[in-house]
PyMOL Python script that loads the backbone (N, CA, C, O; Angstrom):
from pymol import cmd

cmd.read_pdbstr("""\
ATOM      1  N   MET A   1      24.046  11.685  16.432  1.00  0.00           N
ATOM      2  CA  MET A   1      24.497  10.841  15.215  1.00  0.00           C
ATOM      3  C   MET A   1      24.458   9.417  15.671  1.00  0.00           C
ATOM      4  O   MET A   1      24.918   9.120  16.773  1.00  0.00           O
ATOM      5  N   PRO A   2      23.903   8.476  14.838  1.00  0.00           N
ATOM      6  CA  PRO A   2      23.843   7.136  15.145  1.00  0.00           C
ATOM      7  C   PRO A   2      25.283   6.559  15.118  1.00  0.00           C
ATOM      8  O   PRO A   2      26.166   6.972  14.367  1.00  0.00           O
ATOM      9  N   THR A   3      25.414   5.601  15.982  1.00  0.00           N
ATOM     10  CA  THR A   3      26.721   4.840  16.044  1.00  0.00           C
ATOM     11  C   THR A   3      26.880   4.038  14.822  1.00  0.00           C
ATOM     12  O   THR A   3      25.944   3.354  14.410  1.00  0.00           O
ATOM     13  N   ARG A   4      28.071   4.087  14.191  1.00  0.00           N
ATOM     14  CA  ARG A   4      28.336   3.312  13.040  1.00  0.00           C
ATOM     15  C   ARG A   4      28.981   1.967  13.505  1.00  0.00           C
ATOM     16  O   ARG A   4      29.684   1.893  14.513  1.00  0.00           O
ATOM     17  N   THR A   5      28.705   0.971  12.740  1.00  0.00           N
ATOM     18  CA  THR A   5      29.362  -0.338  12.988  1.00  0.00           C
ATOM     19  C   THR A   5      30.183  -0.680  11.810  1.00  0.00           C
ATOM     20  O   THR A   5      30.081  -0.054  10.755  1.00  0.00           O
ATOM     21  N   SER A   6      30.991  -1.661  11.979  1.00  0.00           N
ATOM     22  CA  SER A   6      31.844  -2.170  10.905  1.00  0.00           C
ATOM     23  C   SER A   6      30.970  -2.593   9.704  1.00  0.00           C
ATOM     24  O   SER A   6      31.296  -2.288   8.557  1.00  0.00           O
ATOM     25  N   ALA A   7      29.861  -3.297   9.981  1.00  0.00           N
ATOM     26  CA  ALA A   7      28.957  -3.691   8.957  1.00  0.00           C
ATOM     27  C   ALA A   7      28.275  -2.510   8.179  1.00  0.00           C
ATOM     28  O   ALA A   7      28.136  -2.560   6.956  1.00  0.00           O
ATOM     29  N   SER A   8      27.854  -1.444   8.938  1.00  0.00           N
ATOM     30  CA  SER A   8      27.241  -0.317   8.317  1.00  0.00           C
ATOM     31  C   SER A   8      28.252   0.438   7.441  1.00  0.00           C
ATOM     32  O   SER A   8      27.902   0.921   6.364  1.00  0.00           O
ATOM     33  N   VAL A   9      29.564   0.543   7.926  1.00  0.00           N
ATOM     34  CA  VAL A   9      30.510   1.223   7.101  1.00  0.00           C
ATOM     35  C   VAL A   9      30.793   0.449   5.804  1.00  0.00           C
ATOM     36  O   VAL A   9      30.982   1.051   4.747  1.00  0.00           O
ATOM     37  N   LEU A  10      30.822  -0.922   5.898  1.00  0.00           N
ATOM     38  CA  LEU A  10      31.042  -1.690   4.621  1.00  0.00           C
ATOM     39  C   LEU A  10      29.876  -1.546   3.726  1.00  0.00           C
ATOM     40  O   LEU A  10      30.087  -1.510   2.514  1.00  0.00           O
ATOM     41  N   VAL A  11      28.597  -1.453   4.208  1.00  0.00           N
ATOM     42  CA  VAL A  11      27.528  -1.247   3.349  1.00  0.00           C
ATOM     43  C   VAL A  11      27.575   0.157   2.673  1.00  0.00           C
ATOM     44  O   VAL A  11      27.154   0.289   1.524  1.00  0.00           O
ATOM     45  N   GLU A  12      28.059   1.155   3.340  1.00  0.00           N
ATOM     46  CA  GLU A  12      28.348   2.437   2.739  1.00  0.00           C
ATOM     47  C   GLU A  12      29.376   2.356   1.705  1.00  0.00           C
ATOM     48  O   GLU A  12      29.181   2.916   0.627  1.00  0.00           O
ATOM     49  N   CYS A  13      30.472   1.699   1.938  1.00  0.00           N
ATOM     50  CA  CYS A  13      31.581   1.587   1.036  1.00  0.00           C
ATOM     51  C   CYS A  13      31.157   0.763  -0.233  1.00  0.00           C
ATOM     52  O   CYS A  13      31.519   1.143  -1.346  1.00  0.00           O
ATOM     53  N   HIS A  14      30.443  -0.287  -0.080  1.00  0.00           N
ATOM     54  CA  HIS A  14      29.895  -1.060  -1.162  1.00  0.00           C
ATOM     55  C   HIS A  14      28.969  -0.244  -2.031  1.00  0.00           C
ATOM     56  O   HIS A  14      29.006  -0.351  -3.257  1.00  0.00           O
ATOM     57  N   ALA A  15      28.129   0.578  -1.401  1.00  0.00           N
ATOM     58  CA  ALA A  15      27.258   1.454  -2.167  1.00  0.00           C
ATOM     59  C   ALA A  15      27.976   2.529  -2.979  1.00  0.00           C
ATOM     60  O   ALA A  15      27.630   2.820  -4.124  1.00  0.00           O
ATOM     61  N   ALA A  16      28.977   3.096  -2.344  1.00  0.00           N
ATOM     62  CA  ALA A  16      29.858   4.077  -2.968  1.00  0.00           C
ATOM     63  C   ALA A  16      30.554   3.487  -4.149  1.00  0.00           C
ATOM     64  O   ALA A  16      30.676   4.144  -5.183  1.00  0.00           O
ATOM     65  N   GLY A  17      31.023   2.252  -4.034  1.00  0.00           N
ATOM     66  CA  GLY A  17      31.665   1.561  -5.178  1.00  0.00           C
ATOM     67  C   GLY A  17      30.697   1.351  -6.331  1.00  0.00           C
ATOM     68  O   GLY A  17      31.069   1.518  -7.492  1.00  0.00           O
ATOM     69  N   ARG A  18      29.434   0.980  -6.015  1.00  0.00           N
ATOM     70  CA  ARG A  18      28.447   0.758  -7.036  1.00  0.00           C
ATOM     71  C   ARG A  18      28.032   2.050  -7.730  1.00  0.00           C
ATOM     72  O   ARG A  18      27.911   2.082  -8.955  1.00  0.00           O
ATOM     73  N   THR A  19      27.814   3.112  -6.965  1.00  0.00           N
ATOM     74  CA  THR A  19      27.314   4.327  -7.545  1.00  0.00           C
ATOM     75  C   THR A  19      28.424   5.229  -8.026  1.00  0.00           C
ATOM     76  O   THR A  19      28.204   6.037  -8.928  1.00  0.00           O
ATOM     77  N   GLY A  20      29.558   5.125  -7.480  1.00  0.00           N
ATOM     78  CA  GLY A  20      30.654   6.050  -7.806  1.00  0.00           C
ATOM     79  C   GLY A  20      30.545   7.401  -7.130  1.00  0.00           C
ATOM     80  O   GLY A  20      31.233   8.373  -7.442  1.00  0.00           O
ATOM     81  N   ILE A  21      29.627   7.383  -6.182  1.00  0.00           N
ATOM     82  CA  ILE A  21      29.415   8.728  -5.421  1.00  0.00           C
ATOM     83  C   ILE A  21      30.336   8.702  -4.178  1.00  0.00           C
ATOM     84  O   ILE A  21      29.982   8.092  -3.169  1.00  0.00           O
ATOM     85  N   PHE A  22      31.428   9.309  -4.239  1.00  0.00           N
ATOM     86  CA  PHE A  22      32.392   9.417  -3.093  1.00  0.00           C
ATOM     87  C   PHE A  22      33.302  10.648  -3.494  1.00  0.00           C
ATOM     88  O   PHE A  22      33.354  11.100  -4.638  1.00  0.00           O
ATOM     89  N   LEU A  23      33.951  11.092  -2.507  1.00  0.00           N
ATOM     90  CA  LEU A  23      35.002  12.177  -2.698  1.00  0.00           C
ATOM     91  C   LEU A  23      36.350  11.588  -2.486  1.00  0.00           C
ATOM     92  O   LEU A  23      36.587  10.828  -1.547  1.00  0.00           O
ATOM     93  N   LEU A  24      37.251  11.957  -3.391  1.00  0.00           N
ATOM     94  CA  LEU A  24      38.607  11.514  -3.246  1.00  0.00           C
ATOM     95  C   LEU A  24      39.472  12.683  -2.773  1.00  0.00           C
ATOM     96  O   LEU A  24      39.674  13.665  -3.486  1.00  0.00           O
ATOM     97  N   GLY A  25      39.957  12.544  -1.584  1.00  0.00           N
ATOM     98  CA  GLY A  25      40.797  13.612  -0.967  1.00  0.00           C
ATOM     99  C   GLY A  25      42.048  13.835  -1.840  1.00  0.00           C
ATOM    100  O   GLY A  25      42.388  12.997  -2.675  1.00  0.00           O
ATOM    101  N   GLU A  26      42.700  14.935  -1.641  1.00  0.00           N
ATOM    102  CA  GLU A  26      43.846  15.334  -2.436  1.00  0.00           C
ATOM    103  C   GLU A  26      44.974  14.331  -2.247  1.00  0.00           C
ATOM    104  O   GLU A  26      45.595  13.915  -3.225  1.00  0.00           O
ATOM    105  N   HIS A  27      45.247  13.944  -1.035  1.00  0.00           N
ATOM    106  CA  HIS A  27      46.258  12.955  -0.722  1.00  0.00           C
ATOM    107  C   HIS A  27      45.909  11.647  -1.373  1.00  0.00           C
ATOM    108  O   HIS A  27      46.806  11.031  -1.949  1.00  0.00           O
ATOM    109  N   ALA A  28      44.739  11.188  -1.335  1.00  0.00           N
ATOM    110  CA  ALA A  28      44.298   9.959  -2.024  1.00  0.00           C
ATOM    111  C   ALA A  28      44.489  10.015  -3.489  1.00  0.00           C
ATOM    112  O   ALA A  28      44.945   9.049  -4.101  1.00  0.00           O
ATOM    113  N   ALA A  29      44.152  11.118  -4.066  1.00  0.00           N
ATOM    114  CA  ALA A  29      44.346  11.320  -5.465  1.00  0.00           C
ATOM    115  C   ALA A  29      45.874  11.235  -5.862  1.00  0.00           C
ATOM    116  O   ALA A  29      46.253  10.649  -6.877  1.00  0.00           O
ATOM    117  N   ASP A  30      46.642  11.816  -5.052  1.00  0.00           N
ATOM    118  CA  ASP A  30      48.108  11.745  -5.286  1.00  0.00           C
ATOM    119  C   ASP A  30      48.631  10.290  -5.170  1.00  0.00           C
ATOM    120  O   ASP A  30      49.432   9.843  -5.992  1.00  0.00           O
ATOM    121  N   ARG A  31      48.176   9.589  -4.166  1.00  0.00           N
ATOM    122  CA  ARG A  31      48.518   8.099  -3.985  1.00  0.00           C
ATOM    123  C   ARG A  31      48.000   7.311  -5.138  1.00  0.00           C
ATOM    124  O   ARG A  31      48.687   6.416  -5.630  1.00  0.00           O
ATOM    125  N   ALA A  32      46.821   7.607  -5.586  1.00  0.00           N
ATOM    126  CA  ALA A  32      46.295   6.878  -6.689  1.00  0.00           C
ATOM    127  C   ALA A  32      47.110   7.013  -7.929  1.00  0.00           C
ATOM    128  O   ALA A  32      47.394   6.040  -8.628  1.00  0.00           O
ATOM    129  N   ARG A  33      47.505   8.305  -8.209  1.00  0.00           N
ATOM    130  CA  ARG A  33      48.363   8.445  -9.392  1.00  0.00           C
ATOM    131  C   ARG A  33      49.659   7.755  -9.248  1.00  0.00           C
ATOM    132  O   ARG A  33      50.120   7.128 -10.202  1.00  0.00           O
ATOM    133  N   GLU A  34      50.316   7.833  -8.046  1.00  0.00           N
ATOM    134  CA  GLU A  34      51.549   7.158  -7.798  1.00  0.00           C
ATOM    135  C   GLU A  34      51.500   5.607  -8.041  1.00  0.00           C
ATOM    136  O   GLU A  34      52.451   4.977  -8.504  1.00  0.00           O
ATOM    137  N   ARG A  35      50.355   5.082  -7.698  1.00  0.00           N
ATOM    138  CA  ARG A  35      50.118   3.581  -7.777  1.00  0.00           C
ATOM    139  C   ARG A  35      49.455   3.218  -9.139  1.00  0.00           C
ATOM    140  O   ARG A  35      49.267   2.044  -9.458  1.00  0.00           O
ATOM    141  N   ARG A  36      49.131   4.197  -9.875  1.00  0.00           N
ATOM    142  CA  ARG A  36      48.383   4.019 -11.175  1.00  0.00           C
ATOM    143  C   ARG A  36      47.034   3.337 -10.951  1.00  0.00           C
ATOM    144  O   ARG A  36      46.640   2.432 -11.686  1.00  0.00           O
ATOM    145  N   ILE A  37      46.372   3.780  -9.961  1.00  0.00           N
ATOM    146  CA  ILE A  37      45.029   3.307  -9.590  1.00  0.00           C
ATOM    147  C   ILE A  37      44.020   4.287 -10.197  1.00  0.00           C
ATOM    148  O   ILE A  37      44.068   5.484  -9.914  1.00  0.00           O
ATOM    149  N   GLU A  38      43.122   3.785 -11.018  1.00  0.00           N
ATOM    150  CA  GLU A  38      42.120   4.600 -11.680  1.00  0.00           C
ATOM    151  C   GLU A  38      40.866   4.566 -10.846  1.00  0.00           C
ATOM    152  O   GLU A  38      40.753   3.770  -9.914  1.00  0.00           O
ATOM    153  N   ILE A  39      39.918   5.432 -11.178  1.00  0.00           N
ATOM    154  CA  ILE A  39      38.622   5.509 -10.476  1.00  0.00           C
ATOM    155  C   ILE A  39      37.933   4.212 -10.535  1.00  0.00           C
ATOM    156  O   ILE A  39      37.354   3.807  -9.527  1.00  0.00           O
ATOM    157  N   ASP A  40      37.941   3.487 -11.671  1.00  0.00           N
ATOM    158  CA  ASP A  40      37.253   2.155 -11.686  1.00  0.00           C
ATOM    159  C   ASP A  40      37.900   1.136 -10.768  1.00  0.00           C
ATOM    160  O   ASP A  40      37.236   0.263 -10.209  1.00  0.00           O
ATOM    161  N   ASP A  41      39.228   1.268 -10.623  1.00  0.00           N
ATOM    162  CA  ASP A  41      39.900   0.364  -9.566  1.00  0.00           C
ATOM    163  C   ASP A  41      39.376   0.691  -8.228  1.00  0.00           C
ATOM    164  O   ASP A  41      39.075  -0.232  -7.471  1.00  0.00           O
ATOM    165  N   ILE A  42      39.238   1.930  -7.862  1.00  0.00           N
ATOM    166  CA  ILE A  42      38.750   2.291  -6.516  1.00  0.00           C
ATOM    167  C   ILE A  42      37.307   1.857  -6.329  1.00  0.00           C
ATOM    168  O   ILE A  42      36.963   1.315  -5.279  1.00  0.00           O
ATOM    169  N   LYS A  43      36.458   2.081  -7.321  1.00  0.00           N
ATOM    170  CA  LYS A  43      35.078   1.572  -7.221  1.00  0.00           C
ATOM    171  C   LYS A  43      35.078   0.048  -7.038  1.00  0.00           C
ATOM    172  O   LYS A  43      34.347  -0.437  -6.174  1.00  0.00           O
ATOM    173  N   HIS A  44      35.848  -0.729  -7.794  1.00  0.00           N
ATOM    174  CA  HIS A  44      35.905  -2.131  -7.704  1.00  0.00           C
ATOM    175  C   HIS A  44      36.392  -2.555  -6.259  1.00  0.00           C
ATOM    176  O   HIS A  44      35.799  -3.443  -5.647  1.00  0.00           O
ATOM    177  N   ALA A  45      37.415  -1.940  -5.765  1.00  0.00           N
ATOM    178  CA  ALA A  45      37.973  -2.302  -4.430  1.00  0.00           C
ATOM    179  C   ALA A  45      36.914  -1.886  -3.338  1.00  0.00           C
ATOM    180  O   ALA A  45      36.766  -2.629  -2.368  1.00  0.00           O
ATOM    181  N   LEU A  46      36.211  -0.791  -3.447  1.00  0.00           N
ATOM    182  CA  LEU A  46      35.188  -0.457  -2.467  1.00  0.00           C
ATOM    183  C   LEU A  46      34.055  -1.466  -2.473  1.00  0.00           C
ATOM    184  O   LEU A  46      33.538  -1.815  -1.412  1.00  0.00           O
ATOM    185  N   ARG A  47      33.653  -1.948  -3.660  1.00  0.00           N
ATOM    186  CA  ARG A  47      32.599  -2.971  -3.726  1.00  0.00           C
ATOM    187  C   ARG A  47      33.017  -4.229  -3.081  1.00  0.00           C
ATOM    188  O   ARG A  47      32.176  -4.922  -2.509  1.00  0.00           O
ATOM    189  N   GLY A  48      34.264  -4.575  -3.134  1.00  0.00           N
ATOM    190  CA  GLY A  48      34.771  -5.843  -2.582  1.00  0.00           C
ATOM    191  C   GLY A  48      35.330  -5.787  -1.234  1.00  0.00           C
ATOM    192  O   GLY A  48      35.793  -6.810  -0.729  1.00  0.00           O
ATOM    193  N   ALA A  49      35.324  -4.642  -0.597  1.00  0.00           N
ATOM    194  CA  ALA A  49      35.900  -4.490   0.749  1.00  0.00           C
ATOM    195  C   ALA A  49      35.197  -5.456   1.751  1.00  0.00           C
ATOM    196  O   ALA A  49      33.980  -5.643   1.725  1.00  0.00           O
ATOM    197  N   THR A  50      36.011  -6.037   2.603  1.00  0.00           N
ATOM    198  CA  THR A  50      35.486  -7.102   3.517  1.00  0.00           C
ATOM    199  C   THR A  50      35.678  -6.742   5.021  1.00  0.00           C
ATOM    200  O   THR A  50      35.144  -7.427   5.894  1.00  0.00           O
ATOM    201  N   ALA A  51      36.434  -5.678   5.302  1.00  0.00           N
ATOM    202  CA  ALA A  51      36.741  -5.352   6.757  1.00  0.00           C
ATOM    203  C   ALA A  51      36.771  -3.841   6.877  1.00  0.00           C
ATOM    204  O   ALA A  51      37.313  -3.134   6.027  1.00  0.00           O
ATOM    205  N   ALA A  52      36.156  -3.358   7.991  1.00  0.00           N
ATOM    206  CA  ALA A  52      36.205  -1.944   8.358  1.00  0.00           C
ATOM    207  C   ALA A  52      36.551  -1.942   9.873  1.00  0.00           C
ATOM    208  O   ALA A  52      35.894  -2.569  10.703  1.00  0.00           O
ATOM    209  N   THR A  53      37.648  -1.179  10.162  1.00  0.00           N
ATOM    210  CA  THR A  53      38.078  -1.072  11.544  1.00  0.00           C
ATOM    211  C   THR A  53      38.159   0.349  11.901  1.00  0.00           C
ATOM    212  O   THR A  53      38.787   1.149  11.207  1.00  0.00           O
ATOM    213  N   LEU A  54      37.482   0.701  13.059  1.00  0.00           N
ATOM    214  CA  LEU A  54      37.482   2.022  13.602  1.00  0.00           C
ATOM    215  C   LEU A  54      38.860   2.373  14.210  1.00  0.00           C
ATOM    216  O   LEU A  54      39.403   1.630  15.028  1.00  0.00           O
ATOM    217  N   GLN A  55      39.401   3.523  13.784  1.00  0.00           N
ATOM    218  CA  GLN A  55      40.698   3.914  14.344  1.00  0.00           C
ATOM    219  C   GLN A  55      40.412   4.941  15.447  1.00  0.00           C
ATOM    220  O   GLN A  55      39.299   5.450  15.580  1.00  0.00           O
ATOM    221  N   ASP A  56      41.483   5.231  16.249  1.00  0.00           N
ATOM    222  CA  ASP A  56      41.357   6.089  17.317  1.00  0.00           C
ATOM    223  C   ASP A  56      40.965   7.532  16.967  1.00  0.00           C
ATOM    224  O   ASP A  56      40.389   8.253  17.781  1.00  0.00           O
ATOM    225  N   ASN A  57      41.298   7.931  15.724  1.00  0.00           N
ATOM    226  CA  ASN A  57      40.969   9.274  15.235  1.00  0.00           C
ATOM    227  C   ASN A  57      39.517   9.434  14.657  1.00  0.00           C
ATOM    228  O   ASN A  57      39.144  10.483  14.131  1.00  0.00           O
ATOM    229  N   GLY A  58      38.743   8.347  14.790  1.00  0.00           N
ATOM    230  CA  GLY A  58      37.357   8.320  14.256  1.00  0.00           C
ATOM    231  C   GLY A  58      37.201   8.014  12.808  1.00  0.00           C
ATOM    232  O   GLY A  58      36.086   7.985  12.288  1.00  0.00           O
ATOM    233  N   ARG A  59      38.329   7.779  12.128  1.00  0.00           N
ATOM    234  CA  ARG A  59      38.278   7.346  10.771  1.00  0.00           C
ATOM    235  C   ARG A  59      38.260   5.847  10.678  1.00  0.00           C
ATOM    236  O   ARG A  59      38.586   5.161  11.647  1.00  0.00           O
ATOM    237  N   TRP A  60      37.886   5.326   9.537  1.00  0.00           N
ATOM    238  CA  TRP A  60      37.807   3.905   9.382  1.00  0.00           C
ATOM    239  C   TRP A  60      38.868   3.335   8.420  1.00  0.00           C
ATOM    240  O   TRP A  60      39.063   3.892   7.340  1.00  0.00           O
ATOM    241  N   LYS A  61      39.545   2.257   8.781  1.00  0.00           N
ATOM    242  CA  LYS A  61      40.457   1.579   7.886  1.00  0.00           C
ATOM    243  C   LYS A  61      39.580   0.463   7.258  1.00  0.00           C
ATOM    244  O   LYS A  61      39.017  -0.404   7.926  1.00  0.00           O
ATOM    245  N   VAL A  62      39.520   0.576   5.840  1.00  0.00           N
ATOM    246  CA  VAL A  62      38.723  -0.324   5.105  1.00  0.00           C
ATOM    247  C   VAL A  62      39.569  -1.148   4.220  1.00  0.00           C
ATOM    248  O   VAL A  62      40.351  -0.606   3.439  1.00  0.00           O
ATOM    249  N   SER A  63      39.455  -2.420   4.300  1.00  0.00           N
ATOM    250  CA  SER A  63      40.395  -3.341   3.552  1.00  0.00           C
ATOM    251  C   SER A  63      39.660  -4.549   2.936  1.00  0.00           C
ATOM    252  O   SER A  63      38.450  -4.701   3.104  1.00  0.00           O
ATOM    253  N   GLY A  64      40.397  -5.384   2.238  1.00  0.00           N
ATOM    254  CA  GLY A  64      39.873  -6.569   1.649  1.00  0.00           C
ATOM    255  C   GLY A  64      39.412  -6.381   0.222  1.00  0.00           C
ATOM    256  O   GLY A  64      39.037  -7.367  -0.412  1.00  0.00           O
ATOM    257  N   GLY A  65      39.415  -5.125  -0.346  1.00  0.00           N
ATOM    258  CA  GLY A  65      39.020  -4.901  -1.644  1.00  0.00           C
ATOM    259  C   GLY A  65      40.265  -5.043  -2.571  1.00  0.00           C
ATOM    260  O   GLY A  65      41.406  -4.828  -2.165  1.00  0.00           O
ATOM    261  N   LEU A  66      39.962  -5.426  -3.861  1.00  0.00           N
ATOM    262  CA  LEU A  66      40.984  -5.555  -4.836  1.00  0.00           C
ATOM    263  C   LEU A  66      40.730  -4.566  -5.988  1.00  0.00           C
ATOM    264  O   LEU A  66      39.586  -4.213  -6.274  1.00  0.00           O
ATOM    265  N   ASP A  67      41.836  -4.118  -6.652  1.00  0.00           N
ATOM    266  CA  ASP A  67      41.672  -3.340  -7.856  1.00  0.00           C
ATOM    267  C   ASP A  67      41.416  -4.264  -8.969  1.00  0.00           C
ATOM    268  O   ASP A  67      41.368  -5.477  -8.762  1.00  0.00           O
ATOM    269  N   LEU A  68      41.244  -3.742 -10.181  1.00  0.00           N
ATOM    270  CA  LEU A  68      40.828  -4.515 -11.320  1.00  0.00           C
ATOM    271  C   LEU A  68      41.923  -5.513 -11.751  1.00  0.00           C
ATOM    272  O   LEU A  68      41.654  -6.441 -12.513  1.00  0.00           O
ATOM    273  N   GLU A  69      43.127  -5.315 -11.268  1.00  0.00           N
ATOM    274  CA  GLU A  69      44.239  -6.319 -11.593  1.00  0.00           C
ATOM    275  C   GLU A  69      44.470  -7.283 -10.431  1.00  0.00           C
ATOM    276  O   GLU A  69      45.428  -8.057 -10.426  1.00  0.00           O
ATOM    277  N   GLY A  70      43.586  -7.220  -9.463  1.00  0.00           N
ATOM    278  CA  GLY A  70      43.773  -8.177  -8.323  1.00  0.00           C
ATOM    279  C   GLY A  70      44.697  -7.751  -7.153  1.00  0.00           C
ATOM    280  O   GLY A  70      44.973  -8.543  -6.252  1.00  0.00           O
ATOM    281  N   ASP A  71      45.175  -6.463  -7.189  1.00  0.00           N
ATOM    282  CA  ASP A  71      45.993  -6.001  -6.125  1.00  0.00           C
ATOM    283  C   ASP A  71      45.137  -5.451  -5.044  1.00  0.00           C
ATOM    284  O   ASP A  71      44.106  -4.826  -5.297  1.00  0.00           O
ATOM    285  N   ALA A  72      45.585  -5.694  -3.769  1.00  0.00           N
ATOM    286  CA  ALA A  72      44.894  -5.206  -2.541  1.00  0.00           C
ATOM    287  C   ALA A  72      44.908  -3.646  -2.459  1.00  0.00           C
ATOM    288  O   ALA A  72      45.923  -2.998  -2.714  1.00  0.00           O
ATOM    289  N   VAL A  73      43.805  -3.122  -2.115  1.00  0.00           N
ATOM    290  CA  VAL A  73      43.666  -1.609  -1.893  1.00  0.00           C
ATOM    291  C   VAL A  73      43.113  -1.486  -0.546  1.00  0.00           C
ATOM    292  O   VAL A  73      42.073  -2.070  -0.242  1.00  0.00           O
ATOM    293  N   THR A  74      43.809  -0.699   0.335  1.00  0.00           N
ATOM    294  CA  THR A  74      43.239  -0.338   1.664  1.00  0.00           C
ATOM    295  C   THR A  74      42.995   1.129   1.692  1.00  0.00           C
ATOM    296  O   THR A  74      43.832   1.910   1.241  1.00  0.00           O
ATOM    297  N   PHE A  75      41.856   1.528   2.214  1.00  0.00           N
ATOM    298  CA  PHE A  75      41.432   2.890   2.317  1.00  0.00           C
ATOM    299  C   PHE A  75      41.379   3.339   3.806  1.00  0.00           C
ATOM    300  O   PHE A  75      41.143   2.539   4.712  1.00  0.00           O
ATOM    301  N   ILE A  76      41.605   4.621   4.001  1.00  0.00           N
ATOM    302  CA  ILE A  76      41.196   5.265   5.262  1.00  0.00           C
ATOM    303  C   ILE A  76      39.996   6.187   4.866  1.00  0.00           C
ATOM    304  O   ILE A  76      40.156   7.059   4.013  1.00  0.00           O
ATOM    305  N   VAL A  77      38.882   6.007   5.442  1.00  0.00           N
ATOM    306  CA  VAL A  77      37.666   6.772   5.038  1.00  0.00           C
ATOM    307  C   VAL A  77      37.117   7.499   6.222  1.00  0.00           C
ATOM    308  O   VAL A  77      37.239   7.074   7.371  1.00  0.00           O
ATOM    309  N   MET A  78      36.535   8.562   5.917  1.00  0.00           N
ATOM    310  CA  MET A  78      35.770   9.352   6.872  1.00  0.00           C
ATOM    311  C   MET A  78      34.380   9.562   6.305  1.00  0.00           C
ATOM    312  O   MET A  78      34.252  10.025   5.172  1.00  0.00           O
ATOM    313  N   LEU A  79      33.394   9.256   7.009  1.00  0.00           N
ATOM    314  CA  LEU A  79      31.954   9.319   6.513  1.00  0.00           C
ATOM    315  C   LEU A  79      31.299  10.514   7.044  1.00  0.00           C
ATOM    316  O   LEU A  79      31.097  10.691   8.245  1.00  0.00           O
ATOM    317  N   GLU A  80      30.962  11.360   6.081  1.00  0.00           N
ATOM    318  CA  GLU A  80      30.159  12.592   6.405  1.00  0.00           C
ATOM    319  C   GLU A  80      29.315  12.926   5.166  1.00  0.00           C
ATOM    320  O   GLU A  80      29.855  13.264   4.113  1.00  0.00           O
ATOM    321  N   ARG A  81      28.073  12.833   5.294  1.00  0.00           N
ATOM    322  CA  ARG A  81      27.228  13.207   4.113  1.00  0.00           C
ATOM    323  C   ARG A  81      27.695  12.526   2.856  1.00  0.00           C
ATOM    324  O   ARG A  81      27.720  13.142   1.791  1.00  0.00           O
ATOM    325  N   GLY A  82      28.065  11.270   2.954  1.00  0.00           N
ATOM    326  CA  GLY A  82      28.617  10.479   1.824  1.00  0.00           C
ATOM    327  C   GLY A  82      29.883   9.855   2.254  1.00  0.00           C
ATOM    328  O   GLY A  82      30.133   9.717   3.452  1.00  0.00           O
ATOM    329  N   LEU A  83      30.710   9.463   1.305  1.00  0.00           N
ATOM    330  CA  LEU A  83      31.968   8.805   1.576  1.00  0.00           C
ATOM    331  C   LEU A  83      33.126   9.702   1.144  1.00  0.00           C
ATOM    332  O   LEU A  83      33.185  10.133  -0.008  1.00  0.00           O
ATOM    333  N   LEU A  84      34.051   9.984   2.075  1.00  0.00           N
ATOM    334  CA  LEU A  84      35.184  10.746   1.717  1.00  0.00           C
ATOM    335  C   LEU A  84      36.365   9.779   1.917  1.00  0.00           C
ATOM    336  O   LEU A  84      36.622   9.300   3.022  1.00  0.00           O
ATOM    337  N   ILE A  85      37.069   9.512   0.812  1.00  0.00           N
ATOM    338  CA  ILE A  85      38.265   8.695   0.913  1.00  0.00           C
ATOM    339  C   ILE A  85      39.448   9.586   1.321  1.00  0.00           C
ATOM    340  O   ILE A  85      39.839  10.479   0.569  1.00  0.00           O
ATOM    341  N   VAL A  86      39.962   9.365   2.398  1.00  0.00           N
ATOM    342  CA  VAL A  86      41.063  10.244   2.935  1.00  0.00           C
ATOM    343  C   VAL A  86      42.435   9.909   2.301  1.00  0.00           C
ATOM    344  O   VAL A  86      43.192  10.786   1.887  1.00  0.00           O
ATOM    345  N   THR A  87      42.706   8.594   2.251  1.00  0.00           N
ATOM    346  CA  THR A  87      43.934   8.111   1.677  1.00  0.00           C
ATOM    347  C   THR A  87      43.854   6.666   1.181  1.00  0.00           C
ATOM    348  O   THR A  87      42.912   5.945   1.509  1.00  0.00           O
ATOM    349  N   LEU A  88      44.791   6.269   0.435  1.00  0.00           N
ATOM    350  CA  LEU A  88      44.928   4.940  -0.110  1.00  0.00           C
ATOM    351  C   LEU A  88      46.211   4.375   0.384  1.00  0.00           C
ATOM    352  O   LEU A  88      47.183   5.106   0.573  1.00  0.00           O
ATOM    353  N   PHE A  89      46.242   2.995   0.614  1.00  0.00           N
ATOM    354  CA  PHE A  89      47.538   2.338   0.909  1.00  0.00           C
ATOM    355  C   PHE A  89      47.925   1.553  -0.161  1.00  0.00           C
ATOM    356  O   PHE A  89      48.980   0.921  -0.113  1.00  0.00           O
TER     357      PHE A  89
END
""", "prot")
cmd.dss("prot")
cmd.show_as("cartoon", "prot")
cmd.util.cbc("prot")
cmd.orient("prot")
């Protein structure tokens, strides 16, 4: 498997935000409901993400994106055959 870079992860996040092709994990869906974040907010935040940091567990912390109201949204993502959002902060 090719090594991912922060830049390549951001490219994939931006693409997922544009296309809407991503999976929202159960925990992320629960957090989105708690925070009243809709799918369009998630797509907007993914398109605007500016940083991706690899964590020790192999997942990526993606930040810098804003929801449609201008609030910061941070994701923990796992990339496998597309984009799987594991959780939202």
